[in-house]
C-alpha positions as semicolon CSV with decimal commas, in nm:
position;residue;x (nm);y (nm);z (nm)
1;M;13,692;10,910;8,860
2;P;13,832;10,562;8,907
3;S;13,867;10,457;9,276
4;V;14,190;10,460;9,432
5;F;14,253;10,193;9,649
6;W;14,258;9,830;9,550
7;T;13,856;9,716;9,472
8;G;13,890;9,347;9,481
9;R;13,976;9,039;9,666
10;L;14,397;9,071;9,732
11;S;14,594;8,835;10,032
12;R;14,648;9,147;10,339
13;T;14,992;9,121;10,272
14;M;14,939;9,241;9,865
15;K;14,685;9,475;9,907
16;F;14,887;9,669;10,171
17;V;15,179;9,647;9,910
18;V;14,913;9,780;9,558
19;N;14,754;10,036;9,791
20;F;15,052;10,196;9,833
21;S;15,154;10,177;9,548
22;N;14,831;10,375;9,417
23;M;14,866;10,644;9,660
24;M;15,190;10,663;9,544
25;A;15,000;10,701;9,145
26;W;14,763;10,911;9,280
27;V;15,067;11,171;9,414
28;T;15,217;11,161;9,110
29;G;14,847;11,205;8,939
30;N;14,900;10,863;8,759
31;A;14,589;10,743;8,863
32;R;14,435;11,005;8,713
33;N;14,520;10,996;8,374
34;T;14,255;10,830;8,256
35;A;14,340;10,862;7,894
36;A;14,670;10,679;7,970
37;M;14,479;10,424;8,150
38;K;14,221;10,289;7,793
39;R;14,508;10,335;7,624
40;R;14,709;10,029;7,817
41;M;14,402;9,827;7,824
42;K;14,337;9,859;7,458
43;S;14,724;9,771;7,384
44;G;14,677;9,400;7,635
45;Y;14,353;9,317;7,470
46;E;14,513;9,502;7,095
47;G;14,762;9,175;7,157
48;T;15,001;9,449;7,107
49;V;15,257;9,407;7,427
50;T;15,207;8,981;7,393
51;D;15,004;8,788;7,185
52;Y;14,832;8,593;7,494
53;V;14,455;8,740;7,411
54;T;14,498;8,562;7,069
55;R;14,418;8,292;7,290
56;Y;14,134;8,435;7,472
57;D;13,878;8,232;7,328
58;D;14,012;7,944;7,297
59;V;14,067;7,957;7,730
60;G;13,749;8,143;7,799
61;M;13,485;8,127;7,574
62;K;13,299;7,842;7,857
63;T;13,351;8,074;8,096
64;Y;13,255;8,377;7,960
65;T;12,947;8,177;7,803
66;N;12,866;8,076;8,089
67;I;12,791;8,444;8,237
68;A;12,631;8,532;7,900
69;T;12,370;8,343;7,937
70;E;12,337;8,339;8,297
71;L;12,299;8,745;8,229
72;L;12,029;8,633;7,938
73;K;11,833;8,318;8,075
74;N;11,556;8,626;8,268
75;V;11,590;8,875;7,930
76;D;11,373;8,850;7,667
77;V;11,556;8,968;7,353
78;K;11,383;8,836;7,090
79;G;11,241;9,099;6,795
80;K;11,463;9,384;7,024
81;N;11,757;9,602;6,860
82;V;12,000;9,563;7,097
83;V;12,392;9,804;7,140
84;D;12,698;9,514;7,324
85;V;12,877;9,772;7,481
86;G;13,250;9,617;7,492
87;C;13,140;9,308;7,298
88;G;13,504;9,141;7,332
89;T;13,552;8,856;7,064
90;G;13,119;8,887;7,057
91;I;13,015;8,593;7,308
92;L;12,803;8,855;7,425
93;S;12,667;8,946;7,086
94;L;12,633;8,636;6,936
95;A;12,395;8,444;7,250
96;A;12,161;8,782;7,179
97;L;12,117;8,657;6,820
98;D;12,130;8,347;6,815
99;S;11,854;8,379;7,147
100;G;11,641;8,599;6,838
101;A;11,725;8,994;6,894
102;T;11,693;9,129;6,530
103;K;12,010;9,330;6,537
104;V;12,333;9,435;6,809
105;V;12,466;9,669;6,722
106;C;12,864;9,583;6,900
107;G;13,202;9,763;6,979
108;D;13,476;9,734;7,143
109;L;13,752;9,947;7,245
110;S;14,025;9,705;7,085
111;E;14,021;9,712;6,708
112;Y;14,140;9,336;6,746
113;M;13,829;9,204;6,917
114;A;13,618;9,372;6,768
115;S;13,748;9,233;6,417
116;Q;13,645;8,948;6,556
117;C;13,354;8,950;6,677
118;Q;13,270;9,064;6,344
119;S;13,458;8,733;6,222
120;K;13,256;8,466;6,404
121;A;12,983;8,667;6,292
122;K;13,018;8,570;5,984
123;A;13,125;8,260;6,001
124;R;12,837;8,173;6,198
125;G;12,624;8,295;5,877
126;Y;12,473;8,663;6,067
127;G;12,497;8,932;5,762
128;I;12,536;9,327;5,760
129;K;12,170;9,391;5,944
130;Q;12,212;9,172;6,196
131;I;12,443;9,313;6,319
132;E;12,716;9,568;6,318
133;V;13,098;9,587;6,417
134;R;13,242;9,922;6,515
135;Q;13,512;10,050;6,790
136;L;13,350;10,272;7,025
137;D;13,464;10,357;7,369
138;G;13,199;10,266;7,598
139;E;13,213;10,626;7,803
140;S;13,053;10,798;7,511
141;L;12,917;10,627;7,302
142;P;12,895;10,751;6,909
143;F;12,461;10,684;6,900
144;E;12,130;10,887;6,932
145;D;11,936;10,868;7,299
146;N;11,658;10,640;7,314
147;S;11,819;10,475;7,010
148;F;11,793;10,098;7,066
149;D;11,565;9,865;7,258
150;M;11,811;9,722;7,505
151;A;12,145;9,788;7,562
152;I;12,412;9,489;7,713
153;S;12,735;9,437;7,861
154;S;12,951;9,187;7,985
155;M;13,233;9,177;8,170
156;V;13,395;9,485;8,114
157;M;13,254;9,747;8,329
158;G;13,542;9,686;8,585
159;F;13,767;9,802;8,299
160;V;13,609;10,068;8,286
161;P;13,728;10,416;8,480
162;D;13,388;10,565;8,513
163;Q;13,224;10,317;8,554
164;K;12,882;10,571;8,645
165;K;12,927;10,734;8,320
166;F;12,950;10,405;8,167
167;I;12,607;10,294;8,310
168;T;12,474;10,649;8,217
169;E;12,582;10,628;7,805
170;M;12,401;10,295;7,838
171;A;12,063;10,441;7,979
172;R;12,129;10,680;7,754
173;V;12,084;10,538;7,454
174;T;11,796;10,271;7,531
175;R;11,491;10,343;7,490
176;P;11,207;10,382;7,787
177;G;11,116;10,068;7,881
178;G;11,388;9,898;7,752
179;I;11,637;9,662;7,975
180;I;12,003;9,758;8,094
181;A;12,173;9,431;8,126
182;V;12,515;9,423;8,257
183;A;12,776;9,148;8,424
184;T;13,071;9,262;8,579
185;H;13,343;9,141;8,791
186;G;13,278;9,048;9,132
187;T;13,526;9,169;9,382
188;D;13,674;8,826;9,395
189;L;13,704;8,759;9,066
190;Y;14,057;8,570;8,927
191;Y;14,150;8,732;9,347
192;E;14,412;8,385;9,359
193;A;14,524;8,424;9,070
194;V;14,602;8,821;9,081
195;D;14,731;8,767;9,421
196;A;15,011;8,536;9,308
197;Y;15,083;8,773;8,956
198;F;15,148;9,030;9,224
199;R;15,427;8,850;9,405
200;A;15,586;8,714;9,155
201;I;15,700;9,037;8,930
202;S;15,915;9,316;8,971
203;K;15,716;9,541;9,146
204;R;16,027;9,821;9,037
205;Y;15,854;9,869;8,759
206;V;15,497;9,912;8,796
207;F;15,549;10,110;9,134
208;G;15,355;10,431;9,154
209;Y;15,070;10,332;8,861
210;R;14,763;10,212;9,007
211;I;14,653;9,942;8,776
212;E;14,355;9,887;8,573
213;F;14,050;9,723;8,722
214;W;13,771;9,798;8,920
215;P;13,605;9,521;8,998
216;R;13,295;9,562;9,232
217;N;12,998;9,451;9,484
218;E;12,577;9,334;9,415
219;K;12,517;9,718;9,598
220;E;12,741;9,925;9,429
221;V;12,595;9,793;9,127
222;S;12,277;9,802;9,195
223;R;12,343;10,144;9,320
224;M;12,523;10,345;9,002
225;L;12,213;10,232;8,820
226;S;11,972;10,341;9,015
227;Q;12,192;10,662;9,027
228;A;12,203;10,668;8,624
229;G;11,741;10,713;8,672
230;L;11,692;10,304;8,567
231;N;11,351;10,071;8,818
232;D;11,379;9,823;8,880
233;V;11,708;9,744;8,945
234;R;11,790;9,341;9,056
235;T;12,132;9,212;9,101
236;R;12,303;8,842;9,151
237;R;12,567;8,724;9,179
238;L;12,752;8,453;9,004
239;Y;13,016;8,252;9,191
240;Y;13,200;7,908;9,166
241;Q;13,552;7,814;9,088
242;D;13,725;7,764;8,844
243;N;13,947;7,408;8,834
244;F;14,263;7,406;8,653
245;E;14,433;7,086;8,556
246;T;14,758;7,212;8,519
247;A;14,905;7,539;8,758
248;S;15,077;7,664;8,377
249;K;14,708;7,617;8,236
250;A;14,536;7,839;8,532
251;Y;14,822;8,062;8,462
252;D;14,783;8,112;8,015
253;F;14,358;8,126;8,180
254;F;14,470;8,387;8,326
255;A;14,721;8,548;8,084
256;C;14,484;8,540;7,786
257;V;14,177;8,649;7,912
258;S;14,313;8,932;8,076
259;G;14,495;8,988;7,857
260;S;14,827;9,058;8,003
261;W;14,783;9,476;8,009
262;W;15,016;9,566;8,253
263;L;15,281;9,412;8,134
264;T;15,297;9,818;7,873
265;K;15,486;9,857;8,254
266;F;15,717;9,692;8,204
267;P;16,059;9,730;7,920
268;P;16,002;9,567;7,649
269;E;16,304;9,290;7,654
270;K;16,147;9,210;7,994
271;I;15,822;9,113;7,903
272;A;15,897;8,719;7,810
273;I;16,132;8,706;8,109
274;E;15,836;8,839;8,386
275;A;15,589;8,665;8,156
276;E;15,788;8,312;8,236
277;K;15,871;8,384;8,567
278;A;15,506;8,412;8,738
279;R;15,461;8,113;8,502
280;R;15,659;7,918;8,667
281;Y;15,547;8,094;9,031
282;F;15,181;7,970;8,972
283;E;15,370;7,619;8,878
284;R;15,531;7,666;9,210
285;K;15,296;7,718;9,434
286;G;15,040;7,528;9,272
287;V;14,789;7,723;9,162
288;T;14,567;7,534;8,990
289;K;14,244;7,672;9,102
290;I;14,061;8,027;8,976
291;T;13,741;8,170;9,176
292;E;13,490;8,347;8,902
293;D;13,255;8,578;9,011
294;A;13,061;8,775;8,824
295;I;12,701;9,060;8,939
296;L;12,429;9,055;8,730
297;A;12,250;9,305;8,735
298;L;11,838;9,378;8,534
299;A;11,693;9,723;8,527
300;M;11,436;9,916;8,337
301;K;11,391;10,239;8,122
302;P;11,135;10,454;8,281
């Protein structure tokens, strides 16, 4: 079950506001409706609410390639049969193939994101013997036990309501002796942008709604891997700031890579208005720096 209270960094004022809303979400049952949470998240990354996600690679490629490279830095994928859980546009999957993986089976809850992964793989010359793309739910993987040499995932787990189940499923489908490699959202990830967005939007539409985002610290991620029965658990933190030329570009980055899924809670006629209000707030407050905070974790299945 997802956490009731906000697990990331926010200013003191906004954390109080958000957590009060989260408590109301728990009382009304909204915070326990994980099926609805997944539908809202999926809608953002399908581009059904806004078209921000169509620019995901345009603005996010550098950041997520950096994370993928760091995650695989100390991992030997050569000759391995790999599953990428929550592949997005395929940045990590293609990095694994480029590093010598024999085959990558990759999937995402969003059909749109999975289709982008498929298109990019084809453009790079990878065929069906090397990559298989499908829609899937990370909490319930459609594979037999011990199906892969390695399970990998980048910047997905923070959006999953049952993160322990997510890790357990990755471990289940990995063969004994195989590696699980996960990059997930640290507690400070995007906190400047998140705080600014929360301040800018009209609260009336999201009060009593627990936003679908659960960042974690190294200790929590390490504990989940150990509780899944994995050995040799190692974690490290990738932490730095992205500096954007303008606040508008910082806003575009945040809106695009997040898919702005929370806008599903707004009336359709208000979505563009609220988005523009947030952009103007970024510009007025000079939000040009956004923190990148990723927890990188490796473990072995005994």
